[in-house]
C-alpha atoms as one frame of an Amber mdcrd trajectory, in Angstrom:
protein
 -12.447   1.644  15.706 -11.598   1.315  12.154 -13.136   3.873   9.473 -13.150
   2.403   5.975 -13.636   5.084   2.947 -14.213   4.423  -0.793 -11.251   5.526
  -3.094 -14.241   5.172  -5.880 -14.558   8.926  -5.773 -11.092   9.696  -5.412
  -9.382  11.375  -8.094  -6.500   9.826  -9.766  -4.183  13.146  -8.106  -5.990
  12.190  -4.489  -5.269   8.044  -5.403  -1.583   9.165  -5.897  -1.595  11.039
  -2.526  -2.688   8.130  -0.361  -0.185   5.560  -2.588   2.655   8.156  -1.328
   1.838   7.990   2.426   1.518   4.332   2.071   4.892   4.339   0.430   4.259
   3.866  -3.355   4.287   5.624  -6.413   3.058   6.017  -9.741   4.050   7.522
 -12.835   0.470   8.791 -13.674  -0.910   5.368 -15.511   0.247   2.783 -13.020
   0.821   1.982  -9.234   4.571   1.676  -8.723   6.635   0.127  -5.994   9.386
   1.725  -4.170  12.072   0.534  -6.743   9.856   2.247  -9.250   8.854  -1.370
 -10.566   4.666  -1.615 -12.086   2.862  -2.976  -9.027   1.313  -6.215 -10.571
  -1.506  -7.988  -9.560  -0.975 -11.014  -8.125  -4.308 -12.919  -9.554  -4.807
 -11.179 -12.722  -0.770 -10.714 -13.379  -1.476  -7.675 -14.798  -0.018  -4.221
 -13.691  -2.236  -2.370 -11.783  -3.447   1.566 -12.846  -4.120   4.184 -10.503
  -7.846   4.228 -11.870  -8.084   0.822 -10.990  -6.940   0.456  -7.847  -8.291
  -0.918  -4.740  -6.896  -1.263  -1.605  -8.526  -3.544   1.074  -9.368  -2.632
   4.750  -6.770  -3.518   6.779  -4.079  -4.027   4.014  -2.080  -1.929   2.083
  -2.324  -4.475  -0.436  -3.144  -2.977  -3.806  -5.034  -4.696  -6.612  -7.140
  -4.087  -9.485 -10.624  -3.566  -9.015 -11.679  -6.507 -11.237 -14.100  -9.043
  -9.656 -11.632 -11.947 -10.117  -8.839 -10.170  -8.141 -11.233  -9.509  -5.008
 -12.934 -12.743  -5.178  -9.613 -14.589  -5.286  -8.107 -12.415  -2.358 -10.995
 -13.333  -0.247 -10.843 -16.610  -1.160  -6.845 -17.100  -0.451  -6.954 -15.019
   3.217 -10.731 -16.314   4.074  -9.815 -15.244   7.481  -9.334 -11.645   6.964
 -12.429  -9.590   9.002 -13.540  -6.700   6.748
């Protein structure tokens, strides 16, 4: 059974630990990929901040928690079940 947890209450340090487990990193402000490049939200075309990141259930896709990003993702991947 899949368990969903909210990272809203995580500290930025807790989020950084989670990022490392998923193969990402951070510079204390932005989410970084394996090569040290800032992860860019594909819908906002802006770097994702650790404080604003969201990881959707069943994925390792990291987005900004902006409603536009979330709704755009859900629209693009309408077949994804949470």
